[in-house]
MARBA-3410 file (N, C-alpha, C, O; in Angstrom, 1 decimal):
137
40.6,-8.4,4.0,39.7,-9.1,3.1,38.4,-9.5,3.8,37.3,-9.3,3.2 ~ 38.5,-10.0,5.0,37.3,-10.3,5.8,36.4,-9.1,6.0,35.2,-9.2,5.8 ~ 37.0,-8.0,6.3,36.2,-6.7,6.5,35.5,-6.4,5.2,34.3,-5.9,5.2 ~ 36.1,-6.5,4.1,35.5,-6.2,2.8,34.3,-7.1,2.5,33.2,-6.7,2.1 ~ 34.4,-8.4,2.8,33.3,-9.4,2.6,32.2,-9.0,3.5,31.0,-9.0,3.1
32.5,-8.7,4.8,31.4,-8.4,5.7,30.7,-7.1,5.3,29.5,-7.0,5.3 ~ 31.5,-6.1,4.8,30.9,-4.8,4.4,30.0,-5.1,3.2,28.9,-4.5,3.1 ~ 30.4,-5.9,2.2,29.6,-6.2,1.0,28.3,-6.9,1.4,27.2,-6.6,1.0 ~ 28.4,-7.9,2.3,27.2,-8.6,2.8,26.3,-7.7,3.5,25.1,-7.8,3.3 ~ 26.8,-6.9,4.4,26.0,-5.9,5.2,25.3,-5.0,4.3,24.1,-4.7,4.5
26.0,-4.4,3.3,25.3,-3.4,2.4,24.3,-4.1,1.5,23.3,-3.5,1.2 ~ 24.6,-5.3,1.1,23.6,-6.0,0.2,22.3,-6.3,1.0,21.2,-6.4,0.4 ~ 22.4,-6.6,2.3,21.3,-6.8,3.2,20.4,-5.6,3.1,19.2,-5.7,3.0 ~ 20.9,-4.4,3.3,20.1,-3.1,3.3,19.6,-2.8,1.9,18.5,-2.3,1.9 ~ 20.3,-3.1,0.9,19.8,-2.9,-0.5,18.6,-3.8,-0.7,17.6,-3.4,-1.2
18.7,-5.1,-0.3,17.6,-6.0,-0.4,16.4,-5.5,0.4,15.2,-5.7,0.0 ~ 16.6,-5.0,1.6,15.6,-4.5,2.5,14.8,-3.3,1.8,13.6,-3.3,1.9 ~ 15.5,-2.5,1.1,14.9,-1.3,0.5,14.1,-1.7,-0.7,13.3,-0.9,-1.2 ~ 14.3,-2.9,-1.3,13.6,-3.3,-2.5,12.5,-4.3,-2.1,11.8,-4.9,-2.9 ~ 12.3,-4.5,-0.8,11.3,-5.4,-0.3,9.9,-4.9,-0.8,9.6,-3.7,-0.7
9.0,-5.9,-1.2,7.7,-5.5,-1.6,6.8,-5.3,-0.3,7.0,-6.0,0.7 ~ 5.9,-4.3,-0.4,5.0,-4.0,0.7,3.6,-4.4,0.3,3.2,-4.2,-0.9 ~ 3.0,-5.1,1.2,1.6,-5.6,0.9,0.6,-4.8,1.7,0.8,-4.7,3.0 ~ -0.4,-4.3,1.1,-1.5,-3.6,1.8,-2.5,-4.7,2.1,-3.0,-5.4,1.2 ~ -2.9,-4.8,3.4,-3.7,-5.9,3.8,-5.0,-5.5,4.5,-5.1,-4.4,5.0
-6.0,-6.3,4.3,-7.3,-6.1,4.9,-7.8,-7.5,5.5,-7.2,-8.5,5.3 ~ -8.9,-7.4,6.2,-9.6,-8.6,6.7,-10.0,-9.5,5.5,-10.4,-8.9,4.5 ~ -9.9,-10.8,5.6,-10.3,-11.7,4.5,-11.8,-11.5,4.1,-12.1,-11.9,3.0 ~ -12.6,-11.0,4.9,-14.1,-10.8,4.6,-14.3,-9.6,3.7,-15.4,-9.5,3.1 ~ -13.3,-8.7,3.5,-13.5,-7.6,2.7,-13.5,-8.0,1.2,-12.5,-8.6,0.8
-14.5,-7.6,0.5,-14.7,-8.0,-0.9,-14.2,-6.9,-1.8,-14.1,-7.1,-3.0 ~ -13.9,-5.7,-1.3,-13.5,-4.6,-2.1,-12.1,-4.7,-2.7,-11.3,-5.6,-2.3 ~ -11.9,-3.9,-3.8,-10.6,-3.7,-4.3,-10.3,-2.3,-4.2,-11.2,-1.5,-3.9 ~ -9.0,-1.9,-4.4,-8.7,-0.5,-4.3,-7.4,-0.2,-5.2,-6.5,-1.0,-5.3 ~ -7.4,1.0,-5.7,-6.3,1.4,-6.5,-5.2,2.1,-5.6,-5.5,2.3,-4.4
-4.1,2.4,-6.1,-3.0,3.1,-5.3,-3.6,4.4,-4.8,-3.3,4.8,-3.7 ~ -4.3,5.1,-5.7,-4.9,6.4,-5.3,-5.9,6.2,-4.1,-5.8,7.0,-3.2 ~ -6.7,5.2,-4.2,-7.7,4.9,-3.1,-6.9,4.7,-1.8,-7.3,5.2,-0.7 ~ -5.9,3.9,-1.8,-5.1,3.5,-0.7,-4.4,4.7,-0.1,-4.4,5.0,1.1 ~ -3.9,5.5,-1.0,-3.2,6.8,-0.5,-4.2,7.7,0.2,-3.9,8.2,1.2
-5.4,7.9,-0.4,-6.4,8.7,0.2,-6.8,8.2,1.6,-7.0,9.0,2.5 ~ -6.8,6.9,1.8,-7.2,6.4,3.1,-6.1,6.6,4.1,-6.4,7.1,5.2 ~ -4.8,6.4,3.7,-3.7,6.6,4.7,-3.4,8.1,4.9,-2.6,8.4,5.8 ~ -3.9,8.9,4.1,-3.7,10.4,4.3,-4.9,11.0,5.0,-5.0,12.2,5.1 ~ -5.9,10.2,5.3,-7.1,10.7,6.0,-8.1,11.4,5.1,-9.0,12.1,5.7
-7.9,11.3,3.8,-8.8,12.0,2.9,-10.1,11.1,2.6,-11.1,11.7,2.1 ~ -10.0,9.9,2.9,-11.2,9.0,2.7,-11.2,8.0,3.9,-10.2,7.6,4.5 ~ -12.4,7.6,4.3,-12.6,6.7,5.4,-13.1,5.3,4.9,-13.5,4.5,5.8 ~ -13.2,5.1,3.6,-13.8,3.8,3.1,-13.1,3.4,1.8,-12.6,4.3,1.1 ~ -13.2,2.2,1.5,-12.8,1.6,0.2,-13.8,2.0,-0.9,-14.9,2.4,-0.5
-13.4,1.9,-2.1,-14.4,2.3,-3.2,-15.8,1.7,-3.1,-16.7,2.3,-3.5 ~ -15.9,0.5,-2.6,-17.2,-0.2,-2.5,-18.0,0.2,-1.3,-19.1,-0.3,-1.2 ~ -17.4,1.1,-0.5,-18.2,1.5,0.7,-17.7,1.0,2.0,-18.2,1.4,3.0 ~ -16.9,-0.1,2.0,-16.4,-0.7,3.2,-15.6,0.4,4.0,-14.6,0.9,3.6 ~ -16.1,0.7,5.2,-15.4,1.6,6.1,-14.1,1.0,6.6,-14.1,-0.2,7.0
-13.0,1.7,6.6,-11.7,1.2,7.1,-11.0,2.2,7.9,-11.1,3.4,7.7 ~ -10.2,1.7,8.9,-9.4,2.5,9.7,-7.9,2.1,9.5,-7.6,0.9,9.7 ~ -7.0,3.0,9.0,-5.7,2.5,8.7,-4.8,2.4,10.0,-5.0,3.1,11.0 ~ -3.9,1.4,10.0,-2.9,1.2,11.0,-1.6,1.2,10.3,-1.4,0.7,9.2 ~ -0.5,1.8,10.9,0.8,1.9,10.3,1.9,1.3,11.2,1.6,0.9,12.3
3.0,1.2,10.6,4.2,0.7,11.3,5.0,1.9,11.9,4.7,3.0,11.4 ~ 5.9,1.7,12.8,6.6,2.8,13.4,7.7,3.4,12.5,8.1,2.7,11.5 ~ 8.1,4.6,12.8,9.2,5.2,12.1,10.4,4.4,12.1,10.7,3.7,13.1 ~ 11.2,4.4,11.0,12.4,3.6,10.9,12.2,2.2,10.4,13.1,1.5,10.1 ~ 10.9,1.8,10.3,10.6,0.4,9.7,10.8,0.5,8.2,10.3,1.4,7.6
11.4,-0.5,7.6,11.7,-0.5,6.2,10.4,-0.5,5.3,10.3,0.1,4.3 ~ 9.4,-1.3,5.8,8.2,-1.4,5.0,7.5,0.0,5.1,6.8,0.4,4.1 ~ 7.5,0.6,6.2,6.9,2.0,6.3,7.6,2.9,5.3,6.9,3.7,4.6 ~ 8.9,3.0,5.3,9.6,3.9,4.4,9.3,3.6,3.0,9.0,4.5,2.2 ~ 9.2,2.3,2.6,8.8,1.9,1.3,7.4,2.3,0.9,7.2,2.9,-0.2
6.5,2.1,1.8,5.1,2.5,1.6,4.9,4.0,1.5,4.3,4.5,0.5 ~ 5.5,4.7,2.4,5.5,6.2,2.3,6.0,6.7,1.0,5.4,7.6,0.4 ~ 7.1,6.1,0.5,7.7,6.6,-0.7,6.9,6.2,-1.9,6.6,7.0,-2.7 ~ 6.6,4.9,-2.0,5.9,4.4,-3.2,4.4,4.8,-3.3,3.9,5.1,-4.4 ~ 3.7,4.8,-2.2,2.3,5.0,-2.2,1.9,6.4,-1.9,1.1,7.0,-2.6
2.5,6.9,-0.8,2.1,8.3,-0.4,2.9,9.4,-1.0,2.5,10.5,-1.0 ~ 4.1,9.0,-1.5,5.0,10.0,-2.1,5.5,11.0,-1.1,5.8,12.1,-1.5 ~ 5.7,10.6,0.1,6.2,11.5,1.2,7.2,10.8,2.1,7.2,9.5,2.2 ~ 8.1,11.6,2.7,9.0,11.0,3.6,8.3,11.1,5.0,7.3,11.7,5.2 ~ 9.0,10.5,6.0,8.4,10.6,7.4,8.3,12.0,7.9,7.3,12.4,8.5
9.3,12.8,7.6,9.2,14.2,8.0,8.1,15.0,7.3,7.5,15.8,7.9 ~ 7.9,14.7,6.0,6.8,15.4,5.3,5.4,14.9,5.9,4.5,15.7,6.0 ~ 5.3,13.6,6.3,4.1,13.1,6.9,3.9,13.7,8.2,2.7,14.0,8.6 ~ 4.9,13.9,9.0,4.8,14.6,10.3,4.2,16.0,10.2,3.3,16.4,10.9 ~ 4.7,16.7,9.2,4.3,18.0,9.0,2.8,18.0,8.5,2.0,18.8,8.9
2.5,17.1,7.6,1.1,17.0,7.1,0.2,16.7,8.2,-0.9,17.4,8.3 ~ 0.5,15.7,9.0,-0.5,15.4,10.1,-0.5,16.5,11.2,-1.6,16.7,11.8 ~ 0.6,17.1,11.4,0.6,18.2,12.4,-0.4,19.3,12.0,-1.2,19.8,12.9 ~ -0.4,19.7,10.8,-1.4,20.7,10.3,-2.8,20.2,10.5,-3.7,21.0,10.9 ~ -3.1,18.9,10.1,-4.5,18.4,10.2,-4.9,18.3,11.7,-6.1,18.6,12.0
-4.0,17.9,12.5,-4.4,17.8,14.0,-4.6,19.2,14.5,-5.6,19.4,15.3 ~ -3.7,20.1,14.2,-3.8,21.5,14.7,-5.2,22.1,14.3,-5.8,22.9,15.1 ~ -5.6,21.9,13.1,-6.8,22.5,12.6,-8.1,21.7,12.9,-9.2,22.1,12.6 ~ -7.8,20.5,13.6,-9.0,19.7,13.9,-9.6,18.9,12.8,-10.7,18.4,12.9 ~ -8.8,18.8,11.7,-9.4,18.1,10.5,-8.9,16.7,10.3,-9.3,16.0,9.4
-8.2,16.1,11.3,-7.8,14.7,11.2,-6.8,14.3,12.2,-6.2,15.1,12.9 ~ -6.7,13.0,12.3,-5.8,12.3,13.2,-5.0,11.3,12.4,-5.5,10.6,11.6 ~ -3.7,11.2,12.7,-2.9,10.2,12.0,-3.3,8.8,12.3,-3.9,8.6,13.4 ~ -3.0,7.9,11.4,-3.3,6.5,11.7,-2.6,6.0,13.0,-1.5,6.5,13.4 ~ -3.2,5.0,13.6,-2.5,4.4,14.8,-1.3,3.6,14.4,-1.2,3.0,13.3
-0.2,3.7,15.2,1.0,3.0,14.9,1.1,1.8,15.7,0.8,1.8,16.9 ~ 1.4,0.7,15.1,1.7,-0.6,15.8,3.1,-0.9,15.7,3.8,-0.5,14.8 ~ 3.6,-1.7,16.6,5.1,-1.9,16.8,5.8,-2.8,15.7,6.9,-2.6,15.5 ~ 5.0,-3.7,15.1,5.7,-4.6,14.2,4.7,-5.1,13.1,3.5,-4.9,13.2 ~ 5.3,-5.8,12.1,4.5,-6.4,11.1,3.5,-7.4,11.7,2.3,-7.4,11.3
4.0,-8.2,12.6,3.1,-9.2,13.3,1.9,-8.5,14.0,0.8,-9.0,13.9 ~ 2.2,-7.4,14.6,1.1,-6.6,15.3,0.1,-6.1,14.3,-1.1,-6.2,14.5 ~ 0.5,-5.6,13.1,-0.4,-5.1,12.1,-1.2,-6.3,11.5,-2.4,-6.2,11.4 ~ -0.6,-7.4,11.2,-1.3,-8.6,10.7,-2.3,-9.0,11.7,-3.5,-9.3,11.3 ~ -2.0,-9.1,13.0,-2.9,-9.5,14.0,-4.1,-8.6,14.1,-5.2,-9.0,14.2
-3.8,-7.3,14.1,-4.9,-6.3,14.2,-5.8,-6.3,13.0,-7.1,-6.3,13.2 ~ -5.3,-6.4,11.8,-6.1,-6.5,10.6,-6.9,-7.8,10.6,-8.1,-7.8,10.1 ~ -6.3,-8.9,11.0,-7.0,-10.2,11.0,-8.1,-10.2,11.9,-9.1,-10.9,11.7 ~ -8.0,-9.5,13.0,-9.1,-9.4,14.1,-10.2,-8.4,13.8,-11.2,-8.5,14.4 ~ -10.0,-7.5,12.9,-10.9,-6.4,12.7,-11.2,-6.2,11.2,-10.4,-5.7,10.5
-12.4,-6.5,10.8,-12.8,-6.3,9.4,-12.7,-4.8,8.9,-12.8,-4.5,7.7 ~ -12.7,-3.9,9.9,-12.6,-2.5,9.6,-11.2,-1.9,9.6,-11.1,-0.7,9.5 ~ -10.2,-2.7,9.6,-8.8,-2.2,9.6,-8.2,-2.5,8.3,-8.5,-3.4,7.6 ~ -7.2,-1.6,7.9,-6.4,-1.7,6.8,-5.0,-1.4,7.2,-4.8,-0.4,7.9 ~ -4.0,-2.1,6.7,-2.6,-1.9,7.1,-1.7,-2.3,6.0,-2.1,-2.7,4.9
-0.4,-2.2,6.2,0.6,-2.6,5.3,1.7,-3.2,6.0,2.0,-2.8,7.2 ~ 2.3,-4.2,5.4,3.5,-5.0,6.0,4.4,-5.4,4.9,4.1,-5.3,3.7 ~ 5.6,-5.8,5.3,6.4,-6.5,4.3,5.7,-7.7,3.7,5.1,-8.4,4.5 ~ 5.8,-7.9,2.4,5.1,-9.1,1.8,5.5,-10.4,2.5,4.6,-11.3,2.5 ~ 6.7,-10.5,3.0,7.1,-11.7,3.6,6.3,-12.0,4.9,6.3,-13.1,5.4
5.7,-11.0,5.5,5.0,-11.1,6.8,3.5,-11.5,6.6,2.8,-11.7,7.6 ~ 3.0,-11.5,5.4,1.6,-11.8,5.1,1.3,-13.3,5.6,2.0,-14.2,5.3 ~ 0.1,-13.4,6.2,-0.3,-14.8,6.6,-1.7,-15.1,6.0,-2.3,-14.2,5.3 ~ -2.2,-16.3,6.2,-3.5,-16.7,5.7,-4.6,-15.9,6.4,-5.8,-16.0,6.0 ~ -4.4,-15.3,7.5,-5.4,-14.6,8.3,-5.8,-13.2,7.7,-6.7,-12.6,8.2
-5.1,-12.8,6.6,-5.4,-11.5,6.0,-5.5,-11.7,4.5,-5.0,-12.6,4.0 ~ -6.1,-10.7,3.9,-6.2,-10.6,2.4,-5.3,-9.5,1.9,-5.3,-8.4,2.4 ~ -4.5,-9.8,0.9,-3.7,-8.8,0.2,-4.5,-8.0,-0.7,-5.1,-8.5,-1.7 ~ -4.6,-6.7,-0.5,-5.4,-5.8,-1.3,-4.6,-5.3,-2.5,-5.1,-5.1,-3.6 ~ -3.3,-5.1,-2.3,-2.4,-4.6,-3.3,-0.9,-4.8,-2.8,-0.7,-4.9,-1.6
0.0,-4.8,-3.7,1.4,-4.8,-3.4,2.1,-3.7,-4.2,1.8,-3.4,-5.3 ~ 3.1,-3.2,-3.5,3.9,-2.1,-4.1,5.4,-2.4,-3.9,6.3,-1.6,-4.3
END
């Protein structure tokens, strides 16, 4: 009985993690707004600025991070392996470089809070007053 309860609690934790909301964040001084398509284009290297002209450089979380998986699925429509292939082609042809990876939500929040030219995403629970939420997914 104990094993069953532990298994249910353990599996419900992972289900809750996969439903966690992801927040796309920018520096508080950024006055721009952006659609899902705009954000996707930035994180796929197809655009280097927000619709209002603010230049931004994307930062991402490492592979295996739940917020990264959720962002890739909901916003980019790609898995990690599809993104690896996508970026490999762009790097090989000299047409782009993948976004910088930071180790944790806290690192992404700190980087975006310190640089008005950065854009990132984190679990909504990790958002602080030092950043502005551009969108949630």
